[in-house]
C-alpha positions in Angstrom: 105.6 45.4 309.7 107.6 47.2 312.4 110.4 48.0 310.0 107.8 49.5 307.6 106.2 51.6 310.3 109.4 53.0 311.7 112.3 52.3 309.3 114.9 54.6 310.8 114.2 53.5 314.4 114.2 49.9 313.3 117.6 50.2 311.6 119.0 51.9 314.7 117.6 49.3 317.0 119.0 46.5 314.9 122.4 48.1 315.0 122.1 48.6 318.8 121.2 45.0 319.4 123.7 43.5 317.0 126.6 45.8 318.2 125.9 45.0 321.9 125.1 41.4 322.1 127.5 38.5 322.7 127.4 34.8 322.3 125.9 34.2 325.8 123.0 36.5 325.4 119.5 35.1 324.7 119.3 37.4 321.6 122.3 35.6 320.2 120.8 32.1 320.6 117.8 32.3 318.3 116.8 34.7 315.5 113.3 35.0 317.0 114.7 36.4 320.2 116.9 38.8 318.3 113.9 40.1 316.3 111.8 40.5 319.5 114.6 42.5 321.0 114.9 44.7 317.9 111.1 45.3 317.8 110.9 46.1 321.5 113.8 48.6 321.3 112.2 50.2 318.2 108.9 50.8 320.1 110.5 52.2 323.3 110.5 55.8 321.8 106.7 55.8 321.9 106.2 53.3 324.7 109.1 53.6 327.1 109.3 50.7 329.5 106.4 48.8 327.9 106.6 45.2 326.8 106.5 43.9 323.2 102.7 43.3 323.4 102.1 47.0 323.8 104.6 48.0 321.1 102.8 45.9 318.5 99.3 46.0 320.1 96.4 48.4 319.7 98.3 51.5 320.8 101.6 50.7 319.1 102.0 49.6 315.6 99.8 51.7 313.3 96.7 50.0 311.9 97.8 50.7 308.4 100.7 48.3 308.9 98.3 45.5 309.8 96.1 46.3 306.9 99.0 46.3 304.4 100.6 43.1 305.6 99.8 39.9 303.6 100.8 37.9 306.6 98.4 39.8 308.8 95.6 39.4 306.2 96.2 35.6 306.1 96.1 35.3 309.9 92.8 37.3 310.0 91.3 35.1 307.3 92.4 31.9 309.1 90.9 33.1 312.4 87.6 34.2 310.7 87.3 30.7 309.1 88.3 28.7 312.2 85.9 25.9 313.1 85.4 27.3 316.6 83.7 30.4 315.1 80.8 28.4 313.9 79.6 27.5 317.4 
């Protein structure tokens, strides 16, 4: 979703992270950590110094990206049907 919202920034952030990491960095240990770093760097242009939660939260990632994402729709459907919502 982040790549779709800001493709050029995402590509640049990906290059930055990949070109500057080494085997001892946390971003080199797990793909999830690498992706979190890329997403955070991508969002720094609009949210300098803010954490990942802000970059992808209400004021970060455009609403259209959430609405167009099948994964996002699946998560929303799961949460809407969760048993704890019947209480």
